[in-house]
Backbone as CSV, one residue per row, in Angstrom:
resi,resn,N_x,N_y,N_z,CA_x,CA_y,CA_z,C_x,C_y,C_z
1,MET,-8.541,78.327,64.940,-9.858,78.612,64.373,-10.941,78.061,65.300
2,LYS,-11.946,78.880,65.596,-13.041,78.431,66.445,-14.115,77.763,65.600
3,TYR,-14.962,77.014,66.271,-16.027,76.309,65.563,-17.256,76.195,66.457
4,LYS,-18.380,75.932,65.816,-19.626,75.657,66.533,-19.914,74.161,66.435
5,LYS,-20.435,73.591,67.512,-20.862,72.198,67.510,-22.378,72.172,67.696
6,LEU,-23.075,71.657,66.684,-24.532,71.690,66.673,-25.097,70.274,66.573
7,PRO,-26.188,69.990,67.270,-26.828,68.681,67.084,-27.437,68.590,65.690
8,SER,-27.329,67.431,65.081,-27.885,67.231,63.749,-28.276,65.770,63.613
9,GLU,-29.427,65.512,63.036,-29.908,64.128,62.954,-30.552,63.851,61.615
10,PHE,-30.642,62.579,61.294,-31.295,62.134,60.067,-32.006,60.819,60.359
11,PHE,-32.771,60.350,59.405,-33.498,59.094,59.590,-32.983,58.033,58.623
12,SER,-32.885,56.813,59.147,-32.479,55.669,58.342,-33.443,54.526,58.623
13,ARG,-34.188,54.146,57.614,-35.189,53.091,57.750,-36.139,53.366,58.918
14,GLY,-36.526,54.631,59.048,-37.494,55.010,60.067,-36.931,55.261,61.445
15,ASN,-35.635,55.047,61.631,-35.005,55.283,62.931,-34.190,56.573,62.889
16,ARG,-34.315,57.355,63.951,-33.560,58.598,64.035,-32.115,58.309,64.406
17,CYS,-31.199,58.822,63.621,-29.768,58.680,63.889,-29.226,60.022,64.378
18,SER,-28.583,60.009,65.529,-28.072,61.236,66.135,-26.673,61.555,65.636
19,GLY,-26.395,62.849,65.561,-25.077,63.266,65.140,-24.726,64.644,65.647
20,ASP,-23.485,65.028,65.419,-22.985,66.354,65.762,-22.369,66.970,64.518
21,LEU,-22.719,68.225,64.261,-22.165,68.963,63.131,-21.217,70.028,63.662
22,TYR,-19.966,69.960,63.254,-18.951,70.939,63.625,-18.778,71.908,62.451
23,LEU,-18.973,73.212,62.712,-18.842,74.219,61.675,-17.782,75.243,62.070
24,PRO,-16.700,75.347,61.312,-15.678,76.355,61.628,-16.237,77.762,61.431
25,ASP,-15.971,78.670,62.363,-16.533,80.024,62.322,-16.014,80.839,61.148
26,ALA,-14.753,80.713,60.825,-14.129,81.604,59.858,-14.226,81.115,58.411
27,LYS,-14.886,80.012,58.199,-14.940,79.439,56.851,-16.393,79.342,56.400
28,LYS,-16.739,80.031,55.305,-18.091,79.972,54.776,-18.215,78.782,53.832
29,ASN,-19.292,78.015,54.007,-19.527,76.819,53.196,-18.289,75.932,53.103
30,PRO,-17.798,75.450,54.237,-16.583,74.629,54.229,-16.831,73.233,53.676
31,PRO,-15.787,72.585,53.170,-15.884,71.155,52.854,-16.239,70.394,54.129
32,VAL,-16.765,69.185,53.980,-17.234,68.455,55.154,-16.680,67.035,55.171
33,VAL,-16.332,66.591,56.368,-15.864,65.220,56.601,-16.954,64.487,57.385
34,ILE,-17.416,63.376,56.863,-18.420,62.562,57.562,-17.694,61.431,58.277
35,MET,-18.022,61.227,59.558,-17.316,60.261,60.395,-18.288,59.357,61.159
36,ALA,-17.910,58.115,61.330,-18.619,57.199,62.227,-17.621,56.165,62.733
37,HIS,-17.986,55.482,63.825,-17.023,54.628,64.522,-16.982,53.198,63.980
38,GLY,-16.133,52.421,64.621,-15.914,51.041,64.217,-16.852,50.082,64.932
39,PHE,-16.404,48.859,65.129,-17.250,47.770,65.598,-17.789,48.027,67.010
40,GLY,-19.113,48.123,67.128,-19.756,48.187,68.436,-19.511,49.448,69.227
41,ALA,-18.970,50.496,68.598,-18.594,51.708,69.325,-19.547,52.856,69.028
42,GLU,-19.472,53.883,69.876,-20.298,55.072,69.735,-19.435,56.261,69.331
43,ARG,-20.083,57.286,68.828,-19.339,58.422,68.276,-18.537,59.178,69.329
44,THR,-18.894,59.014,70.597,-18.181,59.717,71.668,-16.861,59.050,72.037
45,PHE,-16.562,57.884,71.472,-15.362,57.138,71.830,-14.144,57.664,71.062
46,ARG,-13.590,58.771,71.521,-12.381,59.403,70.993,-12.571,60.105,69.638
47,LEU,-13.672,59.895,68.951,-13.826,60.535,67.657,-13.977,62.051,67.744
48,PRO,-14.573,62.600,68.826,-14.601,64.060,68.928,-13.209,64.691,68.904
49,ALA,-12.197,63.977,69.384,-10.836,64.524,69.368,-10.369,64.755,67.928
50,TYR,-10.707,63.840,67.027,-10.383,64.016,65.613,-11.224,65.148,65.017
51,ALA,-12.533,65.125,65.313,-13.447,66.121,64.743,-13.030,67.537,65.121
52,GLU,-12.606,67.726,66.358,-12.177,69.046,66.805,-10.955,69.526,66.025
53,LYS,-10.010,68.625,65.807,-8.822,68.997,65.031,-9.181,69.345,63.593
54,PHE,-10.078,68.583,63.001,-10.484,68.865,61.622,-11.186,70.219,61.539
55,ALA,-12.080,70.493,62.515,-12.810,71.763,62.519,-11.862,72.939,62.710
56,GLU,-10.866,72.754,63.550,-9.877,73.818,63.768,-9.042,74.081,62.523
57,ALA,-8.977,73.085,61.637,-8.236,73.235,60.388,-9.100,73.822,59.272
58,GLY,-10.371,74.149,59.584,-11.242,74.771,58.602,-12.187,73.833,57.885
59,LEU,-12.322,72.606,58.390,-13.217,71.624,57.787,-14.466,71.446,58.642
60,ALA,-15.618,71.377,58.009,-16.825,70.978,58.731,-16.762,69.475,58.962
61,VAL,-17.397,69.023,60.011,-17.408,67.593,60.339,-18.817,67.192,60.740
62,PHE,-19.275,66.072,60.203,-20.527,65.474,60.676,-20.196,64.110,61.258
63,LEU,-20.390,63.988,62.556,-20.056,62.775,63.304,-21.352,62.150,63.785
64,PHE,-21.620,60.889,63.386,-22.913,60.298,63.714,-22.794,58.900,64.313
65,ASP,-23.879,58.487,64.970,-24.022,57.126,65.485,-24.942,56.335,64.573
66,TYR,-24.612,55.069,64.372,-25.491,54.175,63.618,-26.802,53.954,64.371
67,ARG,-27.783,53.451,63.656,-28.986,52.967,64.328,-28.594,51.983,65.439
68,CYS,-29.313,52.048,66.539,-29.124,51.116,67.663,-27.902,51.442,68.528
69,PHE,-27.233,52.560,68.257,-26.047,52.919,69.038,-26.176,54.316,69.616
70,GLY,-25.553,54.507,70.778,-25.510,55.824,71.391,-26.888,56.410,71.590
71,GLN,-27.079,57.644,71.106,-28.358,58.328,71.237,-29.292,58.056,70.064
72,SER,-28.855,57.261,69.107,-29.704,56.931,67.970,-30.771,55.920,68.365
73,GLU,-31.874,55.941,67.635,-32.954,54.996,67.882,-32.624,53.637,67.269
74,GLY,-33.416,52.633,67.633,-33.289,51.316,67.031,-33.067,50.213,68.038
75,ILE,-33.664,49.078,67.781,-33.482,47.883,68.599,-33.237,46.703,67.664
76,PRO,-32.565,45.655,68.173,-31.916,45.554,69.481,-30.721,46.498,69.584
77,ARG,-30.398,46.870,70.796,-29.298,47.803,70.999,-27.966,47.154,70.619
78,ASN,-27.049,48.003,70.152,-25.712,47.574,69.725,-25.769,46.522,68.624
79,TYR,-26.744,46.673,67.735,-26.924,45.727,66.632,-25.910,46.055,65.536
80,VAL,-24.866,45.277,65.463,-23.814,45.471,64.459,-24.174,44.677,63.209
81,ASP,-24.218,45.358,62.079,-24.523,44.682,60.820,-24.003,45.545,59.673
82,PRO,-23.104,45.034,58.856,-22.516,45.870,57.804,-23.536,46.411,56.808
83,THR,-24.548,45.627,56.470,-25.559,46.094,55.525,-26.324,47.284,56.083
84,ARG,-26.707,47.200,57.353,-27.400,48.305,58.010,-26.487,49.530,58.136
85,HIS,-25.237,49.298,58.502,-24.299,50.407,58.640,-24.093,51.126,57.299
86,LEU,-23.980,50.366,56.228,-23.798,50.976,54.908,-25.017,51.804,54.509
87,GLU,-26.198,51.347,54.871,-27.407,52.129,54.614,-27.390,53.420,55.431
88,ASP,-26.915,53.342,56.675,-26.808,54.545,57.499,-25.811,55.534,56.901
89,TRP,-24.707,55.041,56.361,-23.759,55.916,55.680,-24.419,56.595,54.478
90,ARG,-25.192,55.851,53.728,-25.870,56.428,52.550,-26.841,57.522,52.972
91,GLN,-27.573,57.272,54.047,-28.536,58.269,54.518,-27.825,59.490,55.104
92,ALA,-26.677,59.263,55.744,-25.889,60.392,56.256,-25.424,61.276,55.098
93,LEU,-25.024,60.667,53.988,-24.625,61.432,52.809,-25.789,62.242,52.246
94,ILE,-26.956,61.629,52.176,-28.144,62.354,51.697,-28.421,63.546,52.612
95,HIS,-28.291,63.323,53.906,-28.517,64.382,54.893,-27.539,65.538,54.682
96,ILE,-26.279,65.238,54.543,-25.265,66.280,54.368,-25.467,67.021,53.054
97,ARG,-25.815,66.301,52.020,-25.998,66.949,50.719,-27.221,67.862,50.666
98,SER,-28.050,67.800,51.689,-29.214,68.687,51.765,-28.918,69.958,52.557
99,MET,-27.700,70.068,53.111,-27.368,71.183,53.997,-26.884,72.405,53.216
100,PRO,-27.365,73.600,53.590,-26.925,74.821,52.918,-25.621,75.388,53.466
101,ASP,-25.174,74.899,54.625,-24.026,75.514,55.310,-22.686,74.874,54.986
102,VAL,-22.665,73.858,54.129,-21.409,73.195,53.788,-21.290,73.076,52.273
103,ASP,-20.071,72.839,51.813,-19.811,72.656,50.391,-20.116,71.206,50.031
104,THR,-21.257,70.987,49.443,-21.696,69.620,49.153,-20.973,69.004,47.962
105,ASP,-20.121,69.798,47.305,-19.301,69.245,46.223,-17.970,68.707,46.735
106,LYS,-17.675,68.961,48.015,-16.418,68.493,48.596,-16.715,67.759,49.904
107,ILE,-16.929,66.461,49.769,-17.271,65.622,50.913,-16.249,64.500,51.035
108,ALA,-15.695,64.359,52.236,-14.773,63.250,52.518,-15.421,62.310,53.523
109,LEU,-15.034,61.058,53.463,-15.494,60.053,54.421,-14.316,59.617,55.281
110,TRP,-14.563,59.485,56.585,-13.530,59.067,57.535,-14.061,57.861,58.296
111,GLY,-13.291,56.780,58.291,-13.707,55.591,59.024,-12.533,54.941,59.717
112,THR,-12.835,54.246,60.796,-11.797,53.552,61.546,-12.231,52.126,61.826
113,SER,-11.303,51.194,61.737,-11.586,49.783,62.004,-12.741,49.301,61.118
114,PHE,-13.854,48.855,61.697,-14.963,48.328,60.906,-15.500,49.378,59.936
115,SER,-15.592,50.640,60.388,-16.110,51.688,59.499,-15.084,52.082,58.447
116,GLY,-13.813,51.733,58.660,-12.821,51.935,57.613,-13.170,51.129,56.378
117,GLY,-13.724,49.948,56.596,-14.217,49.136,55.489,-15.477,49.718,54.882
118,HIS,-16.375,50.234,55.745,-17.629,50.809,55.255,-17.389,51.964,54.285
119,ILE,-16.414,52.820,54.603,-16.208,53.978,53.721,-15.593,53.556,52.395
120,MET,-14.838,52.466,52.394,-14.317,51.961,51.136,-15.458,51.501,50.232
121,VAL,-16.393,50.771,50.796,-17.548,50.301,50.022,-18.380,51.490,49.548
122,THR,-18.613,52.446,50.451,-19.436,53.610,50.123,-18.807,54.441,49.013
123,ALA,-17.501,54.681,49.105,-16.822,55.476,48.081,-16.785,54.763,46.731
124,ALA,-16.716,53.443,46.752,-16.726,52.686,45.497,-18.077,52.806,44.790
125,LYS,-19.139,52.971,45.584,-20.488,53.053,45.012,-20.903,54.483,44.689
126,ASP,-20.241,55.461,45.302,-20.600,56.872,45.121,-19.375,57.617,44.583
127,GLN,-19.364,57.857,43.302,-18.194,58.447,42.653,-18.060,59.950,42.888
128,ASP,-18.999,60.543,43.641,-18.924,61.970,43.932,-18.203,62.273,45.245
129,ILE,-17.705,61.249,45.917,-16.923,61.452,47.131,-15.563,62.039,46.745
130,SER,-15.108,63.044,47.499,-13.868,63.738,47.150,-12.617,63.051,47.681
131,ALA,-12.733,62.388,48.857,-11.567,61.734,49.469,-12.049,60.836,50.601
132,ILE,-11.219,59.865,50.966,-11.516,59.035,52.132,-10.268,58.871,52.983
133,VAL,-10.494,58.721,54.285,-9.433,58.387,55.230,-9.860,57.116,55.946
134,ALA,-9.112,56.044,55.768,-9.407,54.763,56.408,-8.303,54.449,57.415
135,GLN,-8.640,54.535,58.679,-7.683,54.328,59.773,-7.804,52.897,60.286
136,VAL,-6.706,52.168,60.304,-6.652,50.742,60.677,-7.905,50.000,60.199
137,PRO,-8.193,50.026,58.894,-9.483,49.543,58.405,-9.633,48.026,58.357
138,PHE,-10.845,47.583,58.654,-11.241,46.193,58.425,-11.501,46.036,56.937
139,VAL,-10.781,45.139,56.281,-10.912,45.022,54.827,-11.335,43.631,54.353
140,ASP,-11.179,42.614,55.196,-11.400,41.256,54.687,-11.663,40.289,55.837
141,ALA,-12.883,39.765,55.905,-13.236,38.834,56.977,-12.394,37.564,56.924
142,ILE,-12.035,37.141,55.733,-11.278,35.890,55.599,-9.920,36.015,56.280
143,SER,-9.211,37.106,56.011,-7.889,37.276,56.612,-7.986,37.482,58.120
144,SER,-9.021,38.187,58.576,-9.189,38.385,60.019,-9.520,37.071,60.713
145,THR,-10.285,36.225,60.045,-10.633,34.918,60.612,-9.382,34.078,60.816
146,ARG,-8.469,34.141,59.871,-7.226,33.379,60.011,-6.441,33.839,61.237
147,LEU,-6.469,35.142,61.508,-5.766,35.658,62.686,-6.355,35.104,63.976
148,MET,-7.675,34.965,64.006,-8.353,34.558,65.244,-8.197,33.065,65.540
149,GLY,-8.053,32.247,64.528,-7.857,30.807,64.738,-9.154,30.012,64.721
150,TRP,-9.024,28.704,64.557,-10.209,27.857,64.376,-11.021,27.668,65.653
151,LYS,-10.371,27.684,66.793,-11.116,27.565,68.055,-12.084,28.743,68.190
152,TYR,-11.598,29.918,67.882,-12.446,31.108,67.927,-13.586,30.972,66.922
153,VAL,-13.276,30.537,65.714,-14.292,30.415,64.668,-15.400,29.457,65.093
154,MET,-15.035,28.338,65.709,-16.036,27.366,66.149,-16.933,27.957,67.243
155,GLU,-16.337,28.661,68.195,-17.130,29.286,69.257,-18.023,30.384,68.688
156,ALA,-17.465,31.172,67.778,-18.234,32.258,67.180,-19.438,31.716,66.412
157,THR,-19.223,30.646,65.670,-20.316,30.045,64.906,-21.413,29.544,65.837
158,ALA,-21.031,28.924,66.930,-22.018,28.421,67.888,-22.851,29.560,68.480
159,HIS,-22.193,30.647,68.845,-22.922,31.798,69.384,-23.835,32.417,68.322
160,GLY,-23.334,32.527,67.101,-24.139,33.091,66.037,-25.373,32.266,65.741
161,LEU,-25.213,30.951,65.725,-26.358,30.066,65.472,-27.370,30.123,66.617
162,LYS,-26.887,30.270,67.829,-27.790,30.406,68.978,-28.644,31.660,68.837
163,ASP,-28.017,32.752,68.394,-28.774,33.989,68.201,-29.756,33.842,67.047
164,LEU,-29.332,33.159,65.976,-30.221,32.931,64.840,-31.458,32.136,65.264
165,ALA,-31.260,31.125,66.115,-32.390,30.331,66.607,-33.350,31.197,67.414
166,ARG,-32.816,32.143,68.161,-33.671,33.046,68.940,-34.475,33.970,68.027
167,ILE,-33.854,34.414,66.936,-34.584,35.240,65.977,-35.769,34.458,65.414
168,MET,-35.518,33.228,65.051,-36.556,32.407,64.423,-37.682,32.052,65.379
169,SER,-37.385,32.059,66.669,-38.416,31.738,67.660,-38.932,32.993,68.379
170,PHE,-38.597,34.175,67.799,-39.091,35.467,68.297,-38.714,35.729,69.752
171,GLN,-37.509,35.325,70.131,-37.003,35.572,71.477,-36.022,36.746,71.472
172,GLU,-35.671,37.182,72.670,-34.675,38.232,72.805,-33.335,37.754,72.231
173,PRO,-32.517,38.658,71.728,-31.242,38.241,71.132,-30.326,37.538,72.128
174,HIS,-29.479,36.684,71.589,-28.377,36.135,72.366,-27.205,37.074,72.193
175,TYR,-26.726,37.644,73.298,-25.650,38.630,73.252,-24.302,38.000,73.582
176,VAL,-23.263,38.583,73.014,-21.882,38.232,73.370,-21.141,39.523,73.686
177,LYS,-20.063,39.416,74.429,-19.258,40.592,74.722,-18.621,41.123,73.440
178,ILE,-18.511,42.432,73.342,-17.806,43.043,72.222,-16.301,42.939,72.441
179,ALA,-15.857,43.314,73.644,-14.426,43.253,73.966,-14.235,42.428,75.227
180,GLY,-13.266,41.554,75.199,-12.997,40.710,76.369,-11.536,40.304,76.405
181,THR,-11.193,39.540,77.408,-9.825,39.053,77.574,-9.663,37.717,76.846
182,PRO,-8.422,37.264,76.614,-8.207,36.022,75.864,-8.812,34.775,76.512
183,ASP,-9.073,34.818,77.823,-9.623,33.635,78.489,-11.145,33.588,78.474
184,GLU,-11.786,34.492,77.738,-13.243,34.481,77.615,-13.614,34.738,76.171
185,PHE,-14.833,34.330,75.785,-15.230,34.610,74.408,-15.767,36.038,74.312
186,ALA,-15.300,36.738,73.299,-15.805,38.064,72.941,-15.517,38.248,71.460
187,VAL,-16.234,39.143,70.818,-15.966,39.399,69.404,-14.502,39.782,69.222
188,MET,-14.011,40.625,70.131,-12.597,40.995,70.143,-11.996,40.527,71.466
189,ASN,-11.187,39.480,71.436,-10.606,38.958,72.682,-9.102,38.694,72.566
190,THR,-8.451,39.435,71.680,-6.996,39.347,71.587,-6.372,40.010,72.822
191,PRO,-5.095,39.765,73.089,-4.487,40.264,74.333,-4.632,41.767,74.570
192,ASP,-4.688,42.557,73.497,-4.775,44.007,73.682,-6.179,44.572,73.507
193,ALA,-7.167,43.713,73.239,-8.496,44.204,72.861,-9.240,44.887,74.003
194,TYR,-9.345,44.219,75.148,-10.147,44.789,76.230,-9.553,46.106,76.729
195,GLU,-8.258,46.090,77.024,-7.627,47.316,77.513,-7.651,48.397,76.436
196,GLY,-7.529,47.982,75.190,-7.570,48.953,74.104,-8.906,49.664,74.024
197,VAL,-9.978,48.907,74.124,-11.309,49.520,74.110,-11.497,50.436,75.315
198,MET,-10.995,50.014,76.466,-11.142,50.839,77.668,-10.460,52.197,77.515
199,THR,-9.405,52.264,76.720,-8.681,53.529,76.566,-9.463,54.555,75.757
200,ILE,-10.452,54.130,74.991,-11.191,55.082,74.163,-12.566,55.423,74.734
201,LEU,-12.946,54.785,75.832,-14.255,55.074,76.427,-14.227,56.427,77.132
202,PRO,-15.257,57.250,76.944,-15.332,58.506,77.688,-15.748,58.245,79.131
203,GLU,-15.495,59.218,79.986,-15.919,59.079,81.376,-17.440,59.033,81.466
204,ASN,-17.925,58.270,82.435,-19.364,58.189,82.718,-20.181,57.663,81.535
205,THR,-19.571,56.822,80.725,-20.310,56.259,79.604,-21.349,55.251,80.087
206,ALA,-22.468,55.181,79.368,-23.510,54.195,79.664,-23.439,53.023,78.687
207,TRP,-22.363,52.957,77.925,-22.209,51.911,76.907,-22.236,50.526,77.525
208,ASN,-22.934,49.611,76.862,-23.027,48.227,77.309,-22.133,47.372,76.408
209,ASN,-21.180,46.697,76.998,-20.184,45.926,76.261,-20.749,44.595,75.767
210,GLN,-21.717,44.675,74.853,-22.273,43.463,74.271,-23.024,43.807,72.988
211,CYS,-23.155,42.799,72.136,-23.914,42.975,70.895,-24.583,41.648,70.548
212,PRO,-25.664,41.658,69.756,-26.281,40.419,69.310,-25.275,39.570,68.538
213,ALA,-25.270,38.281,68.825,-24.232,37.394,68.278,-24.389,37.122,66.792
214,ARG,-25.497,37.522,66.196,-25.715,37.258,64.764,-24.632,37.859,63.879
215,ILE,-23.964,38.906,64.354,-22.907,39.524,63.564,-21.766,38.546,63.305
216,LEU,-21.588,37.581,64.174,-20.515,36.609,64.005,-20.733,35.737,62.764
217,LEU,-21.978,35.634,62.319,-22.280,34.948,61.068,-22.256,35.927,59.900
218,ARG,-22.822,37.115,60.113,-22.936,38.098,59.048,-21.565,38.620,58.588
219,ALA,-20.680,38.869,59.560,-19.397,39.480,59.232,-18.492,38.550,58.439
220,ALA,-18.758,37.262,58.491,-17.885,36.290,57.833,-17.831,36.471,56.321
221,ALA,-18.842,37.131,55.757,-18.877,37.323,54.306,-18.552,38.757,53.900
222,TYR,-18.133,39.575,54.845,-17.909,40.992,54.553,-16.476,41.230,54.088
223,ARG,-16.323,41.704,52.846,-14.992,41.870,52.266,-14.895,43.206,51.518
224,PRO,-14.726,44.305,52.234,-14.574,45.607,51.571,-13.449,45.644,50.549
225,THR,-12.422,44.794,50.725,-11.317,44.778,49.774,-11.782,44.502,48.348
226,ALA,-12.932,43.817,48.205,-13.462,43.514,46.879,-13.914,44.780,46.144
227,PHE,-14.108,45.880,46.878,-14.558,47.132,46.274,-13.412,48.114,46.043
228,ALA,-12.224,47.778,46.527,-11.119,48.734,46.547,-10.766,49.272,45.167
229,SER,-10.744,48.435,44.164,-10.322,48.869,42.825,-11.317,49.826,42.184
230,LYS,-12.528,49.918,42.742,-13.562,50.795,42.184,-13.553,52.184,42.818
231,ILE,-12.671,52.402,43.795,-12.585,53.704,44.458,-11.781,54.645,43.571
232,ARG,-12.373,55.752,43.146,-11.709,56.669,42.228,-11.147,57.916,42.912
233,CYS,-11.593,58.210,44.127,-11.119,59.401,44.818,-9.799,59.121,45.533
234,PRO,-9.054,60.160,45.907,-7.847,59.964,46.720,-8.193,59.294,48.049
235,ALA,-7.308,58.416,48.502,-7.555,57.663,49.737,-6.291,57.635,50.586
236,LEU,-6.449,57.940,51.854,-5.366,57.778,52.819,-5.664,56.526,53.631
237,ILE,-4.785,55.544,53.559,-4.958,54.281,54.280,-3.859,54.179,55.325
238,GLN,-4.247,54.118,56.597,-3.287,54.018,57.693,-3.389,52.626,58.305
239,VAL,-2.298,51.883,58.235,-2.292,50.495,58.686,-1.412,50.338,59.918
240,ALA,-1.891,49.517,60.874,-1.110,49.184,62.067,-0.445,47.830,61.828
241,LEU,0.863,47.815,61.747,1.585,46.600,61.379,1.507,45.514,62.447
242,LYS,1.235,45.903,63.711,1.125,44.927,64.796,-0.327,44.706,65.199
243,ASP,-1.240,44.950,64.278,-2.676,44.806,64.540,-3.016,43.347,64.821
244,SER,-3.636,43.076,65.977,-4.001,41.706,66.341,-5.386,41.317,65.839
245,LEU,-6.157,42.295,65.345,-7.528,42.046,64.905,-7.673,42.049,63.393
246,ILE,-6.825,42.808,62.726,-6.900,42.983,61.277,-5.538,42.659,60.677
247,ASP,-5.524,41.790,59.685,-4.275,41.394,59.046,-3.704,42.569,58.264
248,ALA,-2.572,43.086,58.711,-1.960,44.243,58.056,-1.659,43.967,56.584
249,ARG,-1.322,42.722,56.268,-1.016,42.390,54.873,-2.246,42.567,53.990
250,ALA,-3.413,42.262,54.527,-4.647,42.431,53.764,-4.951,43.908,53.535
251,VAL,-4.640,44.740,54.522,-4.861,46.185,54.373,-3.924,46.745,53.304
252,VAL,-2.670,46.332,53.344,-1.705,46.782,52.333,-2.157,46.346,50.937
253,ALA,-2.631,45.107,50.825,-3.093,44.601,49.532,-4.301,45.386,49.033
254,ALA,-5.209,45.722,49.945,-6.391,46.498,49.563,-5.984,47.888,49.107
255,ALA,-5.047,48.506,49.819,-4.594,49.851,49.459,-3.982,49.863,48.062
256,ARG,-3.267,48.809,47.717,-2.611,48.742,46.409,-3.611,48.607,45.263
257,LYS,-4.834,48.220,45.570,-5.875,48.131,44.548,-6.499,49.491,44.240
258,ILE,-6.370,50.443,45.181,-6.992,51.758,45.020,-6.085,52.629,44.160
259,PRO,-6.564,53.112,43.031,-5.693,53.853,42.107,-4.997,55.065,42.720
260,LYS,-5.668,55.796,43.608,-5.097,57.027,44.170,-4.865,56.898,45.680
261,ALA,-4.377,55.771,46.105,-4.179,55.540,47.539,-2.816,56.013,48.003
262,GLU,-2.789,56.554,49.218,-1.556,56.846,49.943,-1.550,55.944,51.165
263,LEU,-0.570,55.073,51.262,-0.490,54.108,52.354,0.555,54.555,53.367
264,VAL,0.139,54.609,54.629,1.067,54.946,55.705,1.073,53.785,56.698
265,GLU,2.261,53.270,56.990,2.402,52.134,57.893,2.950,52.597,59.242
266,TYR,2.336,52.098,60.320,2.773,52.415,61.675,3.100,51.114,62.408
267,ASP,4.184,51.103,63.125,4.621,49.903,63.846,3.937,49.842,65.210
268,ILE,2.612,49.706,65.182,1.790,49.777,66.401,0.691,48.723,66.356
269,GLY,-0.036,48.596,67.488,-1.199,47.727,67.560,-2.463,48.469,67.148
270,HIS,-3.569,47.748,67.118,-4.829,48.269,66.598,-5.310,49.515,67.338
271,PHE,-5.194,49.527,68.660,-5.780,50.606,69.459,-4.803,51.739,69.780
272,ASP,-3.539,51.575,69.429,-2.537,52.578,69.775,-2.748,53.905,69.052
273,ILE,-3.456,53.872,67.937,-3.587,55.049,67.097,-4.573,56.075,67.656
274,TYR,-5.387,55.683,68.633,-6.443,56.565,69.137,-5.990,57.545,70.208
275,THR,-4.843,57.323,70.810,-4.439,58.152,71.945,-2.945,58.489,71.874
276,GLY,-2.566,59.489,72.690,-1.157,59.805,72.876,-0.451,60.288,71.623
277,LYS,0.835,59.980,71.566,1.691,60.444,70.479,1.221,59.934,69.126
278,MET,0.770,58.673,69.071,0.358,58.109,67.792,-0.913,58.772,67.270
279,PHE,-1.811,59.143,68.175,-2.998,59.884,67.757,-2.597,61.203,67.121
280,GLU,-1.686,61.922,67.763,-1.250,63.210,67.239,-0.618,63.046,65.859
281,GLU,0.204,62.021,65.702,0.881,61.796,64.427,-0.109,61.410,63.332
282,ALA,-1.013,60.488,63.653,-1.976,60.026,62.658,-2.946,61.135,62.275
283,ALA,-3.427,61.876,63.273,-4.374,62.960,63.008,-3.722,64.059,62.172
284,ALA,-2.459,64.352,62.435,-1.743,65.363,61.650,-1.649,64.939,60.184
285,ALA,-1.376,63.669,59.946,-1.313,63.160,58.575,-2.680,63.248,57.898
286,GLN,-3.724,62.981,58.660,-5.086,63.067,58.122,-5.446,64.500,57.755
287,ILE,-5.090,65.435,58.618,-5.389,66.847,58.351,-4.637,67.324,57.103
288,GLN,-3.382,66.938,57.004,-2.603,67.331,55.834,-3.236,66.781,54.554
289,PHE,-3.660,65.529,54.598,-4.285,64.895,53.437,-5.622,65.556,53.102
290,LEU,-6.457,65.763,54.114,-7.797,66.310,53.883,-7.744,67.755,53.398
291,THR,-6.880,68.570,53.993,-6.801,69.959,53.545,-6.239,70.046,52.130
292,ARG,-5.340,69.155,51.796,-4.769,69.149,50.438,-5.842,68.839,49.384
293,HIS,-6.744,67.915,49.723,-7.734,67.496,48.727,-9.074,68.215,48.836
294,LEU,-9.313,68.903,49.944,-10.594,69.570,50.117,-10.508,71.091,50.133
295,LEU,-9.390,71.634,50.599,-9.286,73.083,50.769,-8.419,73.770,49.727
296,GLN,-7.553,73.028,49.062,-6.652,73.658,48.097,-7.182,73.588,46.670
């Protein structure tokens, strides 16, 4: 099935958020899947590969960047904040529900890693969502903190407080690396983090591998798992059992709270799902789930 890819944008708190709308040619008023990326990433980081497969299966897709990311407006750049991201998701939903070319009664949310948690929160608050797909989702800051260890927590707190002091004195943000190696501080510095992020970057990207350090304080209280039991729509939860960034046990526990959850476990690391054989397998499962709940 062929599709058209059209630019589409909306505003969130006065900032223009850029996106791409995929419309399958042979399907009139198709159901739509809304997608956005995980921590510190842009929509061009492997997500078009998923969107293309969904569009070829007869689903419309709206893929967007948060404020401060990619082609979207907003400063400081790469400003990661769950509250802001959740507001962007809400505005993206309002935008899609205003469109005449899609079936606004059949909307699914797709999230990965950090945004996997965002869609859980969003679906718990919006009972008109038809389905969600959460790929290797971030569900609980407490469990992730335990994985990182106390040395990391102490360094993260110091960086976060430094950025907070800069905010209070009206200075430029204090930035930290988003992805790094274990011998340096970064938000993600597990053994597979840096190489994993590199595998999803598109060629000739202008992405800057840094974000304001304030997220290291903000994220500590973010627990999407607390909203899991309020999700009423069908949910596909894909967990990586060897995930070094997200505690797989916490993801399994969150999935068990969702009344209509389907849990799929993969014996892989956090970034393995985006490319190669595992991408094909995971995407196929997502298409089967989405077409079952949106097209049948």
